[in-house]
C-alpha positions as CSV (number, residue, x, y, z in Angstrom):
1,M,2.4,17.1,-11.5
2,A,4.6,18.7,-14.2
3,T,7.2,16.0,-13.8
4,G,4.8,13.3,-14.9
5,R,5.7,11.3,-11.8
6,F,2.5,11.9,-10.0
7,C,-1.2,11.3,-10.6
8,I,-4.3,12.6,-8.9
9,A,-6.2,10.0,-6.9
10,R,-10.0,10.2,-6.8
11,G,-12.9,8.0,-5.9
12,I,-12.0,4.9,-4.0
13,G,-8.3,5.7,-4.4
14,A,-8.7,8.8,-2.4
15,S,-11.5,7.7,0.0
16,L,-9.2,7.7,3.1
17,H,-8.4,11.4,2.4
18,R,-11.8,13.0,2.2
19,H,-12.0,16.7,1.3
20,Q,-8.3,16.7,0.3
21,T,-6.6,16.7,-3.1
22,T,-4.5,13.5,-3.2
23,L,-1.4,12.9,-5.3
24,R,0.3,9.6,-5.6
25,E,3.8,9.1,-7.0
26,I,4.0,6.7,-9.9
27,S,6.6,4.1,-8.8
28,G,7.3,0.4,-8.8
29,S,8.4,0.5,-5.1
30,D,8.2,3.0,-2.3
31,S,6.0,5.9,-3.4
32,L,5.2,9.3,-2.0
33,H,1.6,10.0,-1.2
34,I,0.6,13.6,-0.5
35,S,-2.9,14.9,0.5
36,I,-3.4,18.6,0.4
37,G,-6.3,20.6,2.0
38,P,-9.0,21.0,2.6
39,D,-8.2,24.7,2.8
40,G,-4.8,24.5,1.0
41,N,-2.8,25.5,4.0
42,Q,-2.4,22.0,5.4
43,F,-1.1,18.7,4.0
44,D,-0.1,15.3,5.1
45,A,2.4,13.0,3.4
46,H,3.7,9.5,3.8
47,V,5.5,6.9,1.8
48,D,3.6,3.8,0.7
49,R,5.8,0.8,0.8
50,Y,3.6,-0.9,-1.8
51,S,2.7,1.5,-4.6
52,P,-0.8,1.1,-6.0
53,V,0.3,2.9,-9.1
54,P,3.5,1.3,-10.4
55,D,3.1,2.4,-14.1
56,S,2.0,5.6,-15.8
57,P,-1.8,5.6,-16.1
58,G,-1.6,7.6,-19.3
59,S,-3.6,10.5,-17.8
60,I,-3.3,12.9,-14.8
61,F,-5.7,10.6,-12.9
62,C,-4.6,7.5,-11.0
63,P,-6.5,4.3,-12.0
64,N,-9.1,2.8,-9.6
65,D,-9.0,-0.7,-11.0
66,L,-8.2,-3.6,-8.6
67,S,-4.8,-4.4,-10.1
68,I,-2.4,-6.7,-8.3
69,A,-0.4,-3.5,-7.2
70,A,-3.6,-2.0,-5.8
71,L,-4.6,-5.2,-4.0
72,R,-1.1,-5.5,-2.5
73,H,-1.3,-1.9,-1.3
74,I,-4.7,-2.4,0.2
75,G,-3.9,-5.7,1.9
76,R,-0.5,-4.8,3.2
77,E,-1.0,-1.2,4.2
78,V,-4.6,0.0,4.2
79,V,-6.2,-3.0,6.0
80,P,-3.5,-3.3,8.7
81,E,-3.8,0.4,9.5
82,W,-7.7,0.1,9.7
83,V,-7.5,-2.9,11.9
84,R,-4.9,-1.2,14.2
85,K,-7.1,1.9,14.5
86,K,-10.3,-0.1,15.2
87,T,-9.0,-2.9,17.5
88,G,-5.5,-1.8,18.6
89,I,-4.1,-5.1,17.2
90,P,-1.0,-4.3,15.1
91,G,0.5,-6.3,12.3
92,V,-2.6,-7.9,10.7
93,Q,-2.1,-8.2,6.9
94,L,-4.0,-9.5,3.9
95,F,-1.6,-11.1,1.4
96,P,1.2,-11.0,4.0
97,D,4.7,-10.2,3.0
98,F,6.9,-13.0,4.2
99,E,10.1,-11.6,2.9
100,L,12.5,-11.6,5.9
101,T,14.6,-8.7,6.9
102,P,18.4,-9.2,6.4
103,T,18.9,-9.5,10.1
104,V,16.8,-12.6,10.3
105,P,18.4,-15.9,9.0
106,R,16.5,-17.2,6.0
107,P,15.0,-20.7,6.7
108,E,14.9,-23.5,4.3
109,P,11.9,-23.4,1.8
110,A,8.7,-24.4,3.6
111,T,7.0,-27.7,2.7
112,R,3.9,-25.6,1.8
113,Q,5.8,-24.0,-1.0
114,E,7.5,-27.2,-2.1
115,A,4.0,-28.8,-2.3
116,G,2.8,-26.0,-4.6
117,L,0.1,-24.8,-2.2
118,P,-1.0,-21.2,-2.5
119,P,0.4,-18.7,0.1
120,P,-1.9,-17.8,3.1
121,L,-4.4,-15.0,2.6
122,V,-4.3,-13.6,6.1
123,G,-1.4,-13.3,8.5
124,I,-0.4,-11.6,11.8
125,T,3.0,-10.1,12.4
126,W,4.1,-9.4,15.9
127,R,7.0,-7.1,16.4
128,F,8.7,-6.4,19.7
């Protein structure tokens, strides 16, 4: 906290980490997410690929507004994990990330994009 690179999540932003103190790294890309407690002797940590807090909130508390960054984090990380836990189906995303990995050849632009149509809201990614 002393570095100014973390904020304390609370309310909806910490709802998946009940009875824990939740810290989020303020970052425009991959960000560390640490949850401590409930007794102070245990913690869990992971890296969020899509940071819900890309900019300094101006206080020690993380914002709970539905910003684009927060929606991207929810749709691409929170919802897929929830669906996987409830149904066993991996890879379901809201606002899917269609960026291809460097090992996959990049196709020509899709006609959907050329026509100016909005991107799909729901997608399924199967990885083998």
